[in-house]
Each structure stands twice: as C-alpha cells, then as structure tokens.
C-alpha positions as CSV (number, residue, x, y, z in Angstrom):
1,X,-8.1,-17.7,16.5
2,X,-6.5,-16.9,13.3
3,X,-2.9,-15.7,12.8
4,X,-1.0,-14.4,9.9
5,X,2.7,-14.0,9.1
6,X,4.0,-10.6,8.4
7,X,6.8,-9.0,6.4
8,X,9.0,-6.7,8.4
9,X,8.9,-3.0,7.4
10,X,11.9,-1.8,5.4
11,X,13.8,1.5,4.9
12,X,13.9,1.2,1.1
13,X,12.0,4.4,0.7
14,X,13.4,6.2,3.7
15,X,15.4,9.3,2.9
16,X,18.2,10.0,5.4
17,X,18.2,13.7,6.1
18,X,21.5,15.6,5.7
19,X,23.0,16.5,9.1
20,X,25.6,18.9,10.3
21,X,28.6,16.6,10.3
22,X,31.9,16.6,12.0
23,X,34.8,14.6,10.5
24,X,37.1,12.9,13.0
25,X,40.4,11.6,11.6
26,X,42.7,8.9,13.0
27,X,45.7,7.1,11.6
28,X,43.8,4.7,9.4
29,X,40.2,5.9,9.1
30,X,37.9,8.8,8.5
31,X,34.6,8.5,10.4
32,X,31.7,10.9,9.7
33,X,29.6,11.7,12.8
34,X,26.9,11.4,13.7
35,X,26.1,8.1,12.1
36,X,22.5,8.2,10.8
37,X,20.3,5.4,12.2
38,X,16.8,4.4,11.3
39,X,14.8,2.4,13.8
40,X,12.2,0.0,12.4
41,X,9.6,-1.6,14.5
42,X,7.2,-4.2,13.1
43,X,4.4,-5.8,15.1
44,X,2.1,-8.7,14.4
45,X,-1.1,-8.4,16.3
46,X,-3.3,-11.4,17.1
47,X,-6.8,-10.9,18.3
48,X,-9.4,-13.2,19.9
49,X,-13.1,-12.8,19.6
50,X,-14.1,-13.0,23.3
51,X,-14.0,-9.6,25.1
52,X,-12.7,-11.3,28.2
53,X,-9.8,-12.9,26.5
54,X,-6.4,-11.3,26.0
55,X,-4.8,-10.6,22.7
56,X,-1.1,-10.4,22.0
57,X,1.5,-8.4,20.1
58,X,4.7,-10.0,18.8
59,X,7.1,-7.3,17.7
60,X,10.7,-6.9,16.4
61,X,13.0,-3.9,16.6
62,X,15.6,-3.4,14.0
63,X,18.4,-0.8,13.6
64,X,19.3,0.2,10.0
65,X,22.5,2.0,9.1
66,X,24.0,3.1,5.7
67,X,26.4,0.6,4.2
68,X,29.2,3.2,3.9
69,X,29.0,4.0,7.6
70,X,28.9,0.2,8.3
71,X,32.1,-0.3,6.3
72,X,34.0,2.3,8.3
73,X,32.5,1.2,11.6
74,X,33.4,-2.4,11.0
75,X,37.0,-1.5,10.5
76,X,37.4,1.1,13.2
77,X,40.0,0.5,16.0
78,X,37.9,2.3,18.5
79,X,34.3,2.2,17.4
80,X,32.1,4.6,19.5
81,X,29.9,2.9,22.0
82,X,26.2,2.5,21.3
83,X,23.7,2.4,24.1
84,X,19.9,2.3,23.7
85,X,17.1,2.8,26.1
86,X,13.5,1.7,25.4
87,X,10.3,3.0,26.9
88,X,6.9,1.5,26.3
89,X,3.4,2.2,27.4
90,X,2.8,-1.5,27.3
91,X,5.7,-3.4,29.1
92,X,6.3,-6.7,27.2
93,X,6.0,-9.8,29.3
94,X,9.0,-11.3,27.5
95,X,11.7,-10.1,25.2
96,X,14.8,-11.6,23.5
97,X,17.8,-9.6,22.6
98,X,20.0,-10.4,19.5
99,X,23.0,-12.3,21.0
100,X,24.9,-11.5,17.7
101,X,25.4,-8.0,19.0
102,X,24.5,-8.1,22.7
103,X,26.7,-10.1,25.1
104,X,24.2,-9.8,28.0
105,X,20.5,-9.4,28.4
106,X,19.3,-6.6,30.7
107,X,17.0,-7.4,33.6
108,X,14.1,-5.5,32.0
109,X,13.3,-4.0,28.7
110,X,13.4,-0.5,30.3
111,X,17.1,-0.9,31.2
112,X,19.9,0.3,29.0
113,X,20.9,-2.0,26.2
114,X,24.6,-1.7,25.4
115,X,25.8,-3.1,22.1
116,X,28.9,-5.2,22.3
117,X,30.9,-3.3,19.6
118,X,33.3,-6.2,18.9
119,X,30.2,-8.4,18.2
120,X,28.7,-5.7,16.1
121,X,31.8,-5.3,14.0
122,X,31.9,-9.1,13.3
123,X,28.2,-8.9,12.4
124,X,28.7,-6.0,10.0
125,X,31.7,-7.6,8.3
126,X,29.6,-10.7,7.6
127,X,26.7,-8.7,6.3
128,X,28.9,-6.5,4.1
129,X,30.2,-9.6,2.3
130,X,26.6,-10.6,1.3
131,X,24.8,-7.3,1.1
132,X,25.0,-6.9,-2.7
133,X,23.7,-3.6,-4.0
134,X,21.7,-2.7,-0.9
135,X,22.2,0.8,0.5
136,X,21.7,-0.1,4.2
137,X,22.2,-2.9,6.6
138,X,19.4,-4.0,8.9
139,X,20.6,-5.1,12.4
140,X,18.0,-6.9,14.6
141,X,18.0,-5.6,18.1
142,X,15.3,-7.6,19.9
143,X,12.0,-9.3,19.7
144,X,9.2,-8.9,22.3
145,X,5.9,-10.4,23.2
146,X,3.1,-8.5,24.9
147,X,-0.4,-9.6,26.0
148,X,-2.8,-6.7,26.1
149,X,-6.6,-6.6,26.6
150,X,-8.4,-6.4,23.3
151,X,-10.2,-3.2,23.9
152,X,-6.8,-1.5,24.6
153,X,-5.1,-3.1,21.7
154,X,-7.0,-3.2,18.4
155,X,-6.3,-0.1,16.2
156,X,-9.7,-0.5,14.8
157,X,-12.9,-0.8,16.9
158,X,-15.6,-2.6,15.0
159,X,-19.2,-3.7,15.8
160,X,-21.6,-5.5,13.5
161,X,-25.4,-5.6,13.6
162,X,-27.9,-7.7,11.7
163,X,-31.3,-6.0,11.7
164,X,-34.5,-7.5,10.3
165,X,-36.8,-4.9,9.0
166,X,-39.9,-5.9,6.9
167,X,-38.8,-8.2,4.2
168,X,-35.1,-7.2,4.4
169,X,-32.1,-8.0,6.6
170,X,-29.5,-5.3,6.9
171,X,-25.9,-6.0,8.0
172,X,-24.3,-2.9,9.4
173,X,-20.6,-2.6,10.4
174,X,-19.5,0.4,12.4
175,X,-15.8,1.1,12.4
176,X,-13.7,3.7,14.3
177,X,-10.2,4.2,15.4
178,X,-8.9,3.2,18.8
179,X,-8.2,6.4,20.8
180,X,-4.8,4.9,21.7
181,X,-3.5,5.8,18.3
182,X,-5.8,8.7,17.5
183,X,-3.0,11.3,18.0
184,X,-0.3,9.5,16.1
185,X,0.6,10.1,12.4
186,X,-0.9,6.9,11.1
187,X,-2.8,5.5,8.1
188,X,-4.2,2.1,7.1
189,X,-2.9,1.0,3.6
190,X,-5.5,-1.7,3.6
191,X,-8.6,-2.8,5.6
192,X,-10.6,-5.9,4.7
193,X,-14.1,-6.7,6.1
194,X,-15.6,-10.1,5.3
195,X,-18.7,-12.1,6.3
196,X,-19.4,-15.7,5.4
197,X,-22.9,-16.1,3.9
198,X,-25.0,-19.1,4.7
199,X,-27.7,-18.1,2.2
200,X,-29.8,-15.2,1.0
201,X,-29.3,-12.8,-1.9
202,X,-27.5,-9.4,-1.5
203,X,-29.8,-6.7,-2.8
204,X,-27.3,-3.7,-2.4
205,X,-24.3,-2.5,-0.5
206,X,-23.4,1.0,0.4
207,X,-20.3,2.7,-1.2
208,X,-17.6,1.4,-1.3
209,X,-19.3,-1.5,-3.1
210,X,-18.8,-5.0,-1.6
211,X,-17.8,-8.0,-3.6
212,X,-19.5,-11.4,-3.3
213,X,-17.7,-14.6,-4.3
214,X,-17.7,-18.1,-2.9
215,X,-20.3,-17.3,-0.3
216,X,-18.1,-14.5,1.1
217,X,-19.2,-10.8,1.3
218,X,-16.1,-8.6,1.3
219,X,-15.3,-4.9,1.5
220,X,-11.8,-3.6,0.9
221,X,-10.8,-0.1,2.0
222,X,-7.5,1.4,0.8
223,X,-5.4,4.3,2.3
224,X,-7.7,5.1,5.2
225,X,-6.3,7.9,7.4
226,X,-7.3,9.7,10.5
227,X,-10.7,10.7,9.1
228,X,-12.0,7.7,11.1
229,X,-11.1,9.5,14.3
230,X,-13.9,12.0,14.1
231,X,-16.1,10.3,11.5
232,X,-16.6,6.6,12.2
233,X,-17.3,4.5,9.1
234,X,-20.5,2.5,8.5
235,X,-20.7,-0.3,5.9
236,X,-24.0,-1.8,5.1
237,X,-25.4,-4.7,3.0
238,X,-29.0,-5.4,2.4
239,X,-30.3,-8.9,1.9
240,X,-33.6,-10.4,1.0
241,X,-35.3,-12.0,4.0
242,X,-34.6,-15.7,3.8
243,X,-34.8,-18.6,6.2
244,X,-31.4,-19.7,4.9
245,X,-29.7,-16.5,5.9
246,X,-28.2,-16.4,9.4
247,X,-26.0,-13.7,11.1
248,X,-22.3,-14.4,10.9
249,X,-19.3,-12.7,12.6
250,X,-17.4,-10.0,10.7
251,X,-13.8,-10.8,10.1
252,X,-11.2,-7.9,9.8
253,X,-7.7,-7.8,8.5
254,X,-5.7,-4.7,8.3
255,X,-2.3,-3.0,8.2
256,X,-1.5,0.2,9.9
257,X,1.6,2.4,9.1
258,X,3.0,4.9,11.6
259,X,1.8,3.2,14.8
260,X,2.5,0.2,16.9
261,X,0.2,-0.5,19.8
262,X,3.2,-1.2,22.1
263,X,3.8,2.5,22.2
264,X,7.5,1.8,22.1
265,X,10.0,4.7,21.9
266,X,13.8,4.4,21.5
267,X,16.4,6.9,22.7
268,X,20.2,6.8,22.4
269,X,22.1,7.2,25.7
270,X,25.2,9.4,26.1
271,X,26.0,9.4,22.4
272,X,27.1,12.2,20.1
273,X,28.3,9.6,17.6
274,X,24.9,8.3,16.5
275,X,21.6,9.9,15.8
276,X,18.1,8.6,15.1
277,X,17.0,10.3,11.9
278,X,13.8,8.4,11.3
279,X,11.5,5.7,12.8
280,X,9.5,3.3,10.8
281,X,6.5,1.6,12.5
282,X,4.1,-0.9,11.1
283,X,1.5,-3.2,12.5
284,X,-0.2,-6.0,10.7
285,X,-3.1,-8.0,12.1
286,X,-4.0,-11.6,12.1
287,X,-7.7,-11.9,11.5
288,X,-9.9,-10.7,14.3
289,X,-13.6,-10.7,14.3
290,X,-16.6,-9.0,15.9
291,X,-19.5,-11.1,17.0
292,X,-22.8,-10.1,15.4
293,X,-25.6,-8.3,17.4
294,X,-29.0,-9.4,16.2
295,X,-31.9,-7.0,16.1
296,X,-35.4,-7.8,14.9
297,X,-37.4,-4.7,14.4
298,X,-40.4,-6.7,13.3
299,X,-41.0,-7.9,16.8
C-alpha cells in the first residue's frame, strides 16, 4: 500500500458573493450580518489493490471567514451562536472535533456541533495576531476517518490488460469515472498512470503520448472533466514481443476538485447570523493500482 501526504485546499481564489446585509449596532460594535462562511473539505484517499480489502478516506473540515468579520466577532460582547449539522452518505467510523473551539464532542457526527463562542473568540484573537496580510482565517472543525469498499470509493475506475498478438504485446488501460461522483460538478486537475517495465521496447503509444524514463512508462492527463462519464478513456502502449517483458500493475495517482467521496454536506442550524456562501472540496489519492489481466491471442 502506498500513501501520500496532501495539502489542504484553500480559499485563496474564492470570491465571496455580495449579500443583502443588515447592520446591527450595539454600544461598542457594528456587526454585519450574515457573516460569510466558506466550508473547505479535503480528503486523502488510500487504496489497496485487492478487491476484497477495504480502503480508507481521511478527511478534514475547515471553516473560513473573512478577517474583518473575525476581528469584530472576536471582540463582540454577545457573539451570535454557531451550530453546525453534518450529513454524510458514508458515516465515518471515527472523528475528532477541534477542542480549540468545541468544548464537547457529540455522540455521533450526525448530531449538532455547537461551537463554544468563548473558545472561538480566543482562537480568533490568537490567529489575528499572526495572520499577516491574509484576507481570511481558516478554522479547523474536525477530522474524520472512514473505511469504504474500494469499488464504492475510488473516483476513477481503472482496468489494465496485457494482450499478446503476433509479435507484439499491447498494454491497454481502460479508465472511467465512478458513478458515485458522476452527477457532481467535478474535474481532475491531474491524473498519472504508470507502469514499471522489466524489459522490452515501446514501439508506440496512443495520444496522449506516454513518457519512458528509468524503466517507467507514464501517462499524464491534465484537466480532465466529466467527459469520462459517457466516454471512458483508453490508453495503449505497444511493445515488441520479448521474453524479458512481463505484465506489471498500473499505478494511478490523481487529484479531484469539487467532490469528496464521503458525500459530506454541512448545514447551519437555527442561524440568521451566518451563511455558507461557498464550499470547496478536494480529494487527493495515494497511489492505487489495478492488477493486470493477461490475454494471449496467439493461443
């Protein structure tokens, strides 16, 4: 099993939409409502090769608010309460809330999570002292862990075939999108397919052309969208038949923007003081691989 670290998504390029706002004045403060919140969910997916094994998703949920709102909120005598409810199509087997802003952990992730506003104010004050020129403050909410069967989890579905035909060996990789995310607004910034080569000379590869270096055959696809839903992709490489050439697994690495396989949704509970204006979702895989299927058409 291979794993990889991942960099949490950010809201650097998120534009907070203008809202109809109501100004509430008190003796010492002027608060603008609703406070615009961005929800960021990042997930690191780890896959195993055996179909019978489970895979896992480790995810993190972050709340992002503008620094000007954080400044006023941190100094408010009576900050409006903030309650969050999560729903997920894949219930995590374990989750950890951020004790810097939550005083208690709810029994299940589907229960209401109520932010301790005193703790949140302390958190914001400390962040504001070190935030520099950033426009927003990211506030970790929770981390979760979820084991899911591989066929229900992987955003990409891949199969590889090694076919011997005459004096050639053809590697074919069929790639499609998991139906679980087919209806979501997603795209893959980057997909990498790689095979180790024990020997043999590559005669040709289909577009996009593959690179061969250090006994690794590699394709890289950039900015792949939902065209894979109705039109599965096929990559091929043709080799000269050689006794040194043996079938190898195809390793995949990818990132997907706009979808997390947890199917998590977040809603605010009983609040007119906050609103979720945007949600950022990102999944990055560790390596996962598809075992080769060997076909000898000469037999």
